[in-house]
C-alpha positions in Angstrom: 40.8 -5.5 9.3 37.1 -5.2 8.7 34.3 -3.3 10.7 32.7 -6.6 11.7 36.5 -7.7 13.1 35.4 -7.5 16.8 31.9 -9.4 15.9 34.3 -12.2 14.5 36.4 -12.5 16.8 33.8 -12.4 19.5 32.0 -15.6 17.6 35.4 -17.7 17.8 36.3 -16.8 21.4 32.4 -17.5 21.9 33.1 -20.8 20.3 35.9 -21.7 22.0 34.9 -20.9 25.9 31.6 -20.3 25.4 31.6 -17.0 27.0 28.5 -15.4 26.1 26.4 -18.0 27.8 28.6 -17.9 31.1 27.8 -13.7 31.2 24.5 -14.8 30.9 24.6 -16.8 33.7 26.0 -14.4 35.5 22.6 -12.5 35.6 20.3 -13.9 37.9 17.5 -12.8 39.9 18.6 -13.6 44.0 14.7 -14.0 44.4 14.3 -16.7 42.3 18.0 -18.1 41.5 16.8 -20.4 38.4 15.4 -17.3 36.3 17.7 -14.9 34.4 16.9 -11.3 34.8 17.1 -10.7 31.3 17.9 -13.2 28.2 20.4 -11.8 26.9 20.3 -14.4 24.0 16.9 -14.1 23.0 18.2 -10.3 22.0 19.9 -11.0 19.1 23.6 -12.8 20.3 23.6 -15.9 19.0 23.3 -14.4 15.3 26.7 -13.8 16.5 27.2 -17.4 16.2 
């Protein structure tokens, strides 16, 4: 097992079930539901895929 093992596992889970998109979709601004509070995918999470 390498130190990257967790990231590799996360990448595989994300590809299988869309985990990161589901996580991001959970963070919405109640005042403007169409807007995300934080665009987590722009913070480097796509680099896992």
